[in-house]
C-alpha positions in Angstrom: -42.7 121.2 48.7 -39.5 122.8 47.1 -39.3 124.1 43.6 -36.3 125.7 41.9 -35.9 125.5 38.2 -32.3 126.7 38.4 -31.0 123.7 40.1 -29.6 120.6 38.6 -31.6 118.9 35.6 -34.5 116.5 36.6 -33.6 112.9 37.3 -35.6 110.6 35.3 -35.2 107.5 37.6 -34.6 106.6 41.0 -31.7 104.2 42.1 -31.5 102.4 45.4 -28.6 104.5 46.5 -30.1 107.9 45.5 -31.2 110.6 48.0 -34.9 110.7 47.4 -35.2 114.1 49.2 -32.8 115.7 46.8 -34.3 114.2 43.8 -37.7 115.5 44.9 -36.4 118.9 45.5 -34.7 119.2 42.1 -37.4 118.1 40.0 -39.2 120.6 37.7 -42.6 120.3 39.0 -43.7 123.1 37.3 -44.5 121.1 34.2 -46.6 118.9 36.3 -50.3 119.4 37.5 -48.9 120.5 40.9 -47.6 123.7 39.4 -45.2 126.0 41.5 -44.5 125.3 45.1 -46.1 128.5 46.2 -49.5 127.0 45.6 -48.8 123.8 47.7 -51.4 123.1 50.3 -50.5 122.7 54.0 -51.8 118.9 53.7 -49.5 118.2 50.9 -46.4 119.9 52.6 -47.0 118.1 55.9 -47.7 114.7 54.4 -44.6 114.8 52.1 -42.5 116.0 54.9 -43.5 112.8 57.0 -42.9 110.6 53.9 -39.5 111.6 53.2 -38.4 111.5 56.7 -39.8 108.2 57.8 -37.8 105.1 57.9 -41.0 102.9 57.2 -41.9 102.2 53.6 -44.4 104.8 52.6 -45.8 106.2 49.3 -48.4 109.0 48.5 -50.7 109.6 45.5 -51.8 113.2 44.9 -53.9 115.1 42.6 -56.2 114.3 39.7 -53.3 113.1 37.8 -52.5 110.6 40.5 -48.9 111.8 41.0 -46.8 109.2 42.8 -44.2 110.1 45.8 -42.3 107.5 47.8 -39.5 107.4 50.2 -36.0 105.8 50.5 -37.2 103.0 52.6 -39.9 101.9 49.9 -37.3 102.2 47.2 -35.0 99.8 49.0 -37.8 97.4 49.8 -39.2 97.1 46.3 -36.3 98.1 44.0 -36.2 101.0 41.6 -37.2 99.0 38.5 -40.7 98.5 40.1 -41.2 102.3 40.6 -42.1 104.6 38.0 -40.2 107.9 37.0 -40.6 110.7 39.4 -43.4 113.2 38.2 -45.4 110.7 36.2 -48.9 109.7 36.7 -50.0 106.5 38.3 -52.5 106.2 35.4 -50.2 107.0 32.5 -47.2 105.1 33.5 -48.2 101.5 34.8 -45.8 99.3 36.7 -46.2 96.1 38.6 -46.4 98.0 42.1 -48.9 100.5 40.5 -51.1 97.8 39.3 -51.2 96.1 42.7 -52.2 99.4 44.5 -54.2 100.9 42.0 -57.6 99.5 43.0 -57.1 100.3 46.7 -56.1 103.9 45.9 -59.2 104.4 43.8 -61.5 102.9 46.6 -60.1 105.3 49.1 -60.5 108.3 46.9 -64.0 107.4 46.0 -65.2 106.4 49.6 -63.0 108.9 51.4 -62.4 106.1 54.0 -59.2 104.4 55.0 -58.6 100.9 53.7 -56.4 98.0 54.8 -55.2 94.9 52.8 -53.4 91.9 54.4 -51.0 89.6 52.4 -51.2 91.5 49.2 -49.0 89.7 46.7 -46.5 92.2 45.1 -43.8 91.1 42.5 -41.2 90.3 45.1 -43.5 89.0 47.9 -46.4 89.6 50.1 -47.1 92.9 51.9 -49.8 94.3 54.4 -50.8 97.7 53.2 -52.8 100.6 54.9 -54.2 103.4 52.8 -55.5 106.9 54.3 -57.3 109.7 52.4 -55.7 113.1 52.1 -58.1 116.2 52.1 -57.6 119.7 50.6 -58.8 123.0 52.1 -62.5 122.2 50.8 -62.5 118.8 52.6 -62.4 116.9 49.4 -60.2 113.8 48.9 -57.2 114.9 46.9 -54.7 112.1 47.6 -53.9 108.8 49.3 -51.1 108.2 52.0 -50.1 104.5 52.3 -47.8 102.4 54.3 -46.5 98.9 53.4 -45.3 96.3 55.6 -43.8 92.8 54.6 -46.2 90.0 55.6 -45.4 86.6 56.8 -46.3 85.1 53.5 -43.0 83.7 52.0 -41.5 84.6 48.7 -41.0 82.1 45.9 -37.4 82.0 46.8 -38.2 81.2 50.4 -40.8 78.6 49.3 -38.1 76.9 47.0 -35.1 76.9 49.3 -36.5 76.6 52.8 -37.8 73.2 52.3 -35.9 70.5 54.2 -35.0 68.6 51.0 -33.9 71.8 49.1 -30.4 71.7 47.7 -29.2 75.1 49.1 -25.7 74.5 47.3 -27.4 75.6 44.1 -27.2 79.0 45.3 -24.1 78.7 47.6 -25.7 78.8 51.0 -25.6 76.4 53.9 -28.3 74.8 56.1 -26.9 76.7 59.0 -27.3 80.1 57.1 -30.9 79.0 56.5 -31.6 78.3 60.0 -29.9 81.3 61.4 -31.8 83.7 59.1 -28.7 84.8 57.1 -30.5 84.3 53.8 -32.1 87.6 52.4 -34.6 86.2 50.2 -35.6 89.3 48.4 -32.0 89.6 47.0 -31.9 86.1 45.6 -34.1 87.1 42.7 -32.8 89.5 39.9 -34.9 92.4 39.4 -36.0 91.3 35.9 -37.3 88.2 37.2 -39.6 89.4 40.2 -42.7 90.0 38.1 -42.3 86.3 36.9 -42.2 85.1 40.6 -45.3 87.3 41.3 -47.2 85.6 38.3 -46.1 82.2 39.6 -47.6 82.7 43.1 -50.8 84.2 41.7 -51.2 81.4 39.4 -50.8 78.9 42.4 -53.2 80.9 44.5 -55.8 80.9 41.7 -55.2 77.6 40.0 -53.3 75.5 42.6 -50.6 74.7 40.1 -48.2 76.4 37.9 -46.0 75.3 34.9 -42.3 75.0 35.0 -40.4 77.9 33.8 -36.7 79.1 33.6 -35.2 81.9 35.6 -32.1 82.9 37.2 -31.1 83.1 40.8 -28.2 85.2 42.3 -25.5 83.0 43.9 -23.9 83.8 47.1 -20.7 84.7 45.4 -22.6 87.1 42.9 -22.7 85.1 39.8 -26.2 84.0 38.3 -27.5 80.5 38.4 -29.9 79.3 35.7 -32.7 77.3 37.4 -36.0 75.5 36.2 -38.7 76.1 38.8 -42.2 75.0 39.2 -44.7 74.1 42.0 -48.3 73.2 43.1 -50.4 74.1 46.2 -51.9 71.3 48.6 -54.9 73.6 49.6 -57.1 76.5 48.6 -54.3 78.9 49.6 -50.7 79.1 48.3 -49.4 78.6 52.0 -48.6 75.0 51.6 -47.6 73.0 48.5 -44.7 71.4 46.6 -42.0 73.5 44.8 -38.9 72.4 43.0 -35.9 74.0 41.7 -33.5 72.3 39.2 -30.1 73.6 38.5 -29.6 74.1 34.7 -26.0 75.2 35.0 -24.6 72.0 33.4 -27.2 72.3 30.7 -26.3 75.8 30.0 -22.7 75.1 30.1 -23.1 72.2 27.6 -25.2 74.5 25.4 -22.6 77.2 25.4 -19.8 74.7 24.5 -22.0 73.4 21.6 -22.7 76.9 20.6 -18.9 77.8 20.9 -18.1 74.7 18.7 -20.7 75.6 16.2 -19.5 79.2 16.0 -15.9 78.3 15.5 -16.9 75.8 12.8 -19.0 78.4 11.0 -16.1 80.8 11.2 -13.7 78.4 9.8 -16.2 77.3 7.1 -16.5 81.0 5.9 -12.8 82.1 6.4 -10.1 82.1 3.5 -7.0 82.4 5.9 -6.6 81.6 9.5 -5.1 85.0 10.1 -8.3 86.6 9.0 -10.3 84.0 11.0 -8.5 84.5 14.3 -10.4 87.5 15.7 -13.7 85.9 14.8 -12.7 82.7 16.3 -11.6 84.3 19.6 -14.8 86.4 19.7 -17.1 83.4 19.3 -15.1 81.4 21.8 -14.8 84.1 24.3 -18.4 85.5 24.2 -20.0 82.1 24.1 -18.0 80.8 27.1 -18.1 84.1 28.9 -14.4 84.7 28.6 -13.0 88.1 28.7 -9.7 87.9 26.7 -8.4 85.6 24.1 -4.9 85.5 22.2 -3.7 83.5 19.5 0.1 82.6 19.4 1.7 81.0 16.5 4.9 79.0 16.4 8.0 80.6 14.7 10.0 77.7 13.5 13.1 79.7 12.8 13.4 81.1 16.3 11.6 78.3 18.1 9.2 80.6 20.0 5.7 81.6 20.2 4.6 84.9 18.7 1.5 87.1 19.1 -0.9 86.8 16.1 -4.1 88.4 17.2 -6.5 88.9 20.2 -10.1 89.6 21.1 -11.3 91.3 24.4 -14.5 92.0 26.1 -15.2 95.8 25.8 -16.1 96.2 29.5 -12.6 95.5 30.7 -9.6 97.7 30.1 -6.9 95.2 29.1 -5.0 97.7 26.7 -1.7 97.4 28.7 -1.8 93.5 28.8 -2.5 93.3 25.1 0.3 95.7 24.1 2.7 93.9 26.2 1.6 90.5 24.9 2.3 91.8 21.3 5.9 92.4 22.1 6.5 89.3 24.0 7.5 85.7 22.9 7.2 82.3 24.8 9.9 79.5 24.6 8.7 75.9 25.0 7.8 75.2 28.7 7.8 79.0 29.6 4.4 80.6 30.9 1.1 79.2 30.1 1.4 79.4 26.2 4.9 77.8 26.3 3.7 74.9 28.7 0.9 74.2 26.3 2.9 74.3 23.4 5.6 71.9 25.0 3.0 69.4 26.4 0.3 69.6 23.5 -2.4 69.4 26.1 -4.8 72.0 27.3 -4.1 73.6 30.6 -6.3 75.7 33.1 -4.5 77.8 35.9 -5.3 80.4 38.4 -4.3 83.6 36.5 -2.9 85.2 39.7 -0.6 82.4 40.8 3.0 83.2 41.6 4.7 79.9 42.2 7.0 78.6 39.4 5.0 75.5 38.8 1.8 77.6 38.0 3.6 80.8 36.7 1.9 82.0 33.6 3.7 85.3 33.1 0.4 87.3 33.3 1.9 89.6 36.0 5.0 89.9 33.8 2.8 91.1 30.9 0.8 93.8 32.9 0.0 94.8 36.4 -3.5 95.9 35.3 -5.5 92.6 35.0 -6.4 92.0 38.6 -10.0 91.2 37.6 -9.0 88.2 35.6 -9.1 85.2 37.7 -8.6 82.0 35.4 -6.1 81.4 32.6 -6.7 78.7 30.0 -4.8 77.6 27.1 -5.2 74.9 24.4 -2.8 73.9 21.4 -3.7 74.3 17.8 -2.7 70.7 16.4 -2.3 68.9 13.2 -1.7 65.4 14.2 1.4 65.6 16.4 2.5 68.9 15.0 1.8 71.9 17.2 1.1 74.8 15.0 0.2 77.3 18.0 -1.7 78.1 21.1 -4.9 79.8 22.0 -4.8 81.5 25.4 -8.1 82.6 27.1 -8.8 84.6 30.3 -12.0 84.8 32.6 -13.0 87.1 35.3 -14.5 84.0 37.1 -12.7 81.3 39.1 -13.0 78.0 37.0 -12.1 74.6 37.8 -10.6 72.3 35.1 -13.2 70.0 33.6 -12.2 66.9 31.5 -15.0 67.3 29.0 -14.2 71.0 28.6 -10.4 70.1 28.0 -11.2 67.6 25.5 -13.6 69.8 23.7 -11.0 72.4 23.4 -8.4 69.8 22.4 -10.8 68.7 19.6 -11.3 72.4 18.8 -7.7 73.0 18.5 -7.4 70.1 16.1 -10.1 71.5 13.9 -8.3 74.6 13.7 -5.0 72.7 12.9 -6.8 71.0 10.1 -8.2 74.2 8.8 -4.8 75.8 8.8 -3.4 72.6 7.0 -6.3 72.7 4.6 -5.9 76.4 3.8 -2.2 75.8 3.4 -2.8 73.0 0.9 -5.5 75.2 -0.8 -3.0 77.9 -1.1 -0.3 75.5 -2.4 -2.9 74.0 -4.9 -3.8 77.7 -5.9 -0.2 78.4 -6.5 0.2 75.2 -8.6 -2.8 76.1 -10.5 -1.4 79.5 -11.2 1.9 78.0 -12.3 -0.2 75.4 -14.6 -2.1 78.3 -16.0 1.1 80.3 -16.5 2.7 77.4 -18.4 -0.2 76.3 -20.4 -0.8 79.9 -21.5 2.6 80.2 -22.6 2.3 77.0 -24.7 1.1 77.9 -28.3 -1.2 74.7 -28.4 -4.8 74.8 -27.3 -5.1 72.9 -24.0 -8.5 72.1 -22.2 -9.9 69.5 -19.9 -13.4 68.1 -20.5 -15.2 66.1 -17.7 -17.2 62.9 -18.0 -20.3 64.8 -18.7 -18.5 66.3 -21.6 -18.3 69.8 -20.1 -15.4 72.2 -20.1 -13.6 72.4 -16.8 -10.4 74.1 -18.0 -9.0 76.1 -21.0 -5.8 77.9 -21.6 -5.7 81.3 -23.1 -4.8 80.1 -26.7 -8.0 78.0 -26.5 -10.2 80.8 -25.3 -8.6 83.3 -28.0 -9.0 80.6 -30.8 -12.8 80.3 -30.0 -13.3 83.8 -29.1 -14.8 83.0 -25.7 -13.9 83.7 -22.0 -12.9 81.1 -19.4 -16.1 81.9 -17.6 -18.2 81.1 -20.9 -16.5 77.9 -21.3 -16.5 76.6 -17.7 -19.3 74.1 -17.3 -20.5 74.3 -20.8 -21.0 71.2 -23.0 -18.6 70.8 -25.8 -21.4 70.4 -28.3 -22.9 73.7 -27.4 -19.6 75.5 -27.8 -18.7 73.9 -31.1 -22.0 73.5 -32.7 -24.0 70.4 -33.6 -22.1 69.6 -36.9 -18.8 70.0 -35.7 -19.7 67.9 -32.5 -21.0 65.1 -34.5 -17.8 65.0 -36.4 -15.6 64.5 -33.3 -18.3 62.5 -31.3 -16.6 59.0 -32.1 -13.2 60.2 -30.9 -15.0 61.7 -27.7 -16.6 58.3 -26.9 -13.1 56.5 -27.6 -11.4 58.9 -25.0 -14.2 58.4 -22.5 -13.8 54.7 -23.0 -10.1 55.1 -21.8 -8.4 55.1 -25.2 -5.9 57.8 -26.4 -7.1 59.4 -29.7 -5.1 61.3 -32.4 -6.9 62.9 -35.5 -6.9 65.7 -37.7 -10.0 67.7 -38.7 -11.2 71.0 -39.7 -12.9 73.5 -37.4 -15.2 76.6 -38.4 -14.3 79.4 -36.2 -15.3 83.2 -36.5 -12.4 84.1 -39.0 -13.0 80.9 -41.1 -12.0 77.3 -41.4 -8.8 76.1 -39.6 -7.1 72.7 -39.7 -6.3 71.2 -36.3 -4.2 68.3 -35.1 -6.2 67.0 -32.1 -5.1 64.7 -29.3 -7.4 63.3 -26.5 -5.7 61.7 -23.6 -8.1 60.1 -20.8 -7.8 61.0 -17.4 -8.0 57.6 -15.3 -8.2 57.9 -11.5 -6.8 55.2 -8.9 -9.9 53.2 -9.1 -9.6 52.9 -12.9 -12.5 55.1 -13.8 -12.3 57.7 -16.6 -13.0 61.1 -15.0 -12.5 63.0 -18.2 -9.9 63.7 -20.9 -7.3 66.1 -21.6 -7.6 68.1 -25.1 -4.5 69.1 -27.0 -5.0 71.0 -30.2 -2.3 72.3 -32.5 -3.3 74.7 -35.3 -1.8 72.9 -38.5 -3.5 75.2 -41.0 -0.1 76.7 -42.1 1.4 73.3 -42.3 -1.7 72.2 -44.4 -1.2 75.2 -46.5 2.5 74.4 -47.0 1.7 70.8 -47.8 -0.8 71.9 -50.4 1.7 74.3 -52.0 4.3 71.4 -51.7 1.9 69.2 -53.5 1.0 71.7 -56.2 4.9 72.4 -56.7 5.5 68.8 -56.7 2.7 68.1 -59.2 4.2 71.0 -61.5 7.7 69.6 -61.1 6.5 65.9 -62.0 4.6 67.4 -64.9 7.6 69.2 -66.1 10.0 66.3 -65.6 7.7 63.8 -67.4 8.2 66.0 -70.5 11.9 66.5 -70.3 13.5 64.6 -73.3 15.9 62.8 -71.1 16.5 61.1 -67.9 16.1 63.3 -64.8 17.3 62.2 -61.4 18.2 63.4 -57.9 20.8 61.6 -55.7 22.1 62.2 -52.1 25.6 62.5 -51.1 26.0 58.8 -50.8 24.8 58.4 -54.5 21.3 57.0 -53.5 18.5 57.9 -55.7 15.9 60.0 -54.3 14.1 60.8 -57.4 13.9 59.5 -60.9 11.5 60.6 -63.8 9.5 58.3 -65.9 12.0 58.1 -68.8 14.6 57.0 -66.0 12.3 54.2 -64.9 11.8 53.0 -68.3 15.3 53.0 -69.2 16.2 50.9 -66.2 13.3 48.7 -66.4 12.3 49.4 -62.6 9.7 51.2 -60.8 10.4 54.3 -58.9 10.0 52.5 -55.4 12.5 50.0 -56.7 15.0 52.8 -57.7 14.6 55.1 -54.6 17.4 54.5 -52.0 19.5 52.5 -54.4 23.0 53.4 -55.9 24.1 52.9 -59.4 26.3 50.0 -58.2 23.1 48.2 -57.2 21.5 48.7 -60.7 24.2 48.5 -63.4 27.4 47.2 -64.1 30.2 48.3 -61.8 32.3 49.7 -64.7 29.6 52.1 -65.7 28.5 52.7 -62.2 32.0 53.9 -61.3 32.0 56.3 -64.2 28.8 57.8 -62.8 30.1 58.0 -59.3 33.3 59.7 -60.4 31.2 62.5 -62.0 28.9 62.7 -58.8 32.0 63.1 -56.6 33.5 65.7 -58.9 30.3 67.7 -58.5 30.4 67.4 -54.7 34.0 68.2 -54.6 33.9 71.5 -56.8 30.3 72.3 -55.8 30.1 73.4 -59.5 28.2 72.1 -62.4 29.8 69.3 -64.4 29.1 68.2 -68.0 30.3 64.8 -69.0 29.9 62.4 -71.8 28.9 59.0 -70.2 28.5 55.7 -71.8 25.8 53.1 -70.8 25.2 49.5 -72.1 21.9 49.1 -73.6 20.3 46.0 -75.1 21.2 47.2 -78.6 24.7 48.0 -77.5 26.6 50.9 -75.9 24.9 54.2 -75.8 26.3 57.6 -75.4 24.7 60.0 -72.9 25.5 63.7 -72.3 25.2 64.3 -68.6 24.7 67.5 -66.9 25.1 67.4 -63.0 24.9 70.2 -60.5 24.8 70.4 -56.6 22.1 71.9 -54.5 20.9 72.0 -50.8 17.2 71.1 -50.0 15.2 73.0 -47.3 16.4 70.5 -44.6 20.1 71.6 -45.4 20.9 68.3 -47.1 23.2 68.3 -50.0 21.9 66.7 -53.2 23.1 66.1 -56.8 20.6 66.8 -59.6 21.2 65.6 -63.1 19.9 65.4 -66.5 21.2 62.8 -69.2 20.4 62.9 -72.8 20.9 60.0 -75.1 23.2 61.4 -77.9 24.0 58.1 -79.5 22.6 58.9 -82.9 24.1 62.3 -82.9 27.4 61.0 -81.9 27.4 58.3 -84.6 26.6 61.1 -87.1 29.4 63.2 -85.8 31.8 60.2 -85.8 30.8 59.7 -89.5 31.2 63.2 -90.6 34.5 63.4 -89.0 35.5 60.1 -90.7 34.2 61.6 -94.0 36.1 64.7 -93.6 39.3 62.8 -92.7 39.0 60.8 -95.9 38.6 64.1 -97.8 41.6 65.7 -96.4 43.7 62.6 -97.1 42.6 62.9 -100.7 43.3 66.5 -100.9 46.7 66.1 -99.7 47.3 63.4 -102.2 46.4 65.4 -105.3 49.0 67.8 -107.0 46.6 70.6 -107.3 46.1 73.5 -104.9 43.1 73.1 -102.7 41.6 75.9 -100.8 38.0 75.7 -99.0 36.4 79.0 -97.8 33.0 79.6 -96.1 30.2 81.8 -97.6 31.6 84.7 -95.4 34.9 84.3 -97.4 36.7 82.7 -94.2 39.4 80.4 -95.2 38.6 76.9 -93.7 41.3 74.6 -95.4 44.3 74.8 -97.6 46.3 71.7 -98.7 50.1 71.4 -98.5 50.4 72.2 -102.0 48.7 75.5 -101.6 51.0 76.3 -98.7 54.2 75.5 -100.5 52.9 77.5 -103.5 52.1 80.6 -101.7 54.3 80.3 -98.7 51.5 81.0 -96.5 49.9 78.8 -93.7 46.2 78.5 -92.7 46.5 81.1 -90.1 48.2 83.6 -92.4 45.4 83.1 -95.0 42.7 83.6 -92.4 44.3 86.9 -91.4 44.4 87.9 -95.1 40.6 87.1 -95.2 
């Protein structure tokens, strides 16, 4: 045996195409119980040479560790997955083959006698095996040499498909290929299912029947076919019996399609935008249906072409050139597979390698690389009759159009279109909500929406600031919880009115963190198309400042009224048209009318036209000159005409209206006294002028007030000169 630690690193597994001789020579046997090759016995070297150079399937077990050697022929016959790594012990590394030969190996080593078995059941079939002992220099059994020959017992594959009624189309073969021996039964079962076959045959041998189980067979064209198999024996041996095989391809295909639909629906349910969902949709669709490439194309309405959106590709195929080219391309209606699907609004499946114009899909125009892609498939993304885009997929298998698959993809395209429209509507709604919130936040009023359960569903910023709570704290909270029980009981009747469909307006006081505030409240019910009240809109205006102003105004008015009631005269206010807007109590007593009867009336409606015109002339002079005016006015009373001293002046109220205010005092008695005094003075002067004496009158300050004519004639001075002389 060869041993060289400087050669290539050890190989951990054998493959069918490997050179067993090289692998044995390159292995580091110094780490195994064999040690270095210098210690190899002649028996080991000779047996190993025979094994490695023989075209017959052979194996050898050597040493106390039961190290296993085998040749290329055995590897090709059984498959490398059934054999253990080189240099491992048969005891420490069990395999299906190891378990099958282990009892015979031990029997030969113990007895030191050859052993032969007929029709031993291995995982891939039945074999005849001959075992011979190997001796060391001390004539002790040190190993076993064995040859394996396939027996006449049929494999499970042969039992299933060699029956006259078997459907060979399941695996792609014909009856003629069966009859002429062109079917290699050992190649039909994938390596991972061979142990399952062995267990089934053993079960039939031991129990006469086996339950059905699922496995895969390799089709003639190389793809795998899922099959349900089962059988029963008609005798004590498994040589005759009944076996069945049911093709599960349609069921698996349906399962894949349902899984694809579910996966796409799940992605759409979790996505916020189609652009974000597109890669996950393509991945779910392609992986589930075993497609190698998927591309999303979107309609560009401005240029009327399809444009690349996103893609997904299977990692085992290099499609980078195709993808980069697709990203730069556009498709017009009717051009290429995407354009034809867009134009027709129907799914379409084509040969990806076709060149003729009717089937041209522009795959070759996009890349020269994807020779391994066999089938191209596309379906539209629909919203009713509107076509929003196209999904294009490629497979490395030749596929035929199937009506149910096309319909499923058409329905899936409608789902995607509805999703896109729903997201578009949600985005529009989100923008409208943002606009609504922007508008309501700009309004100084408090705005909220309360649902039928009396819970807040919307509050603008002013509402949140007024109550000192965030929107999250408000949302879903009962209004009674936010306002407190006392305040809630106060507004409860209005809430019930609103929920009964009535609009409500009222004023109230609210206790907030900074104190009590006055509010004008409006409840407007929200009534749906069915006439049901879903909630109500709350509009609250802070009228605290207005209330304070009104209070101050009432106090001011009360002070004004108190002052005016004690004015010893008639006080009044008129507008520019002469209508009374205020009259004090003296004025109402003088006219014999109540304040309500006087307000809004002119003097022409209350007194004689002669006197009314005199009053109006004074009013107009005040308005014209915009200056105070004092006049003696006359007014007829029951006891005769009275004289009134009127002081009128203009002013402008808070609203900008020009008004005339006036106060009139009854000076009839004073006027009469003045008239009497003037008359007495007149008579005195007449008398003084008539007498012949000099008459001179002066004040206590020696100021000359009067001299008669005789005094002037006598002194030659007039009154002015006398006053200058002092």
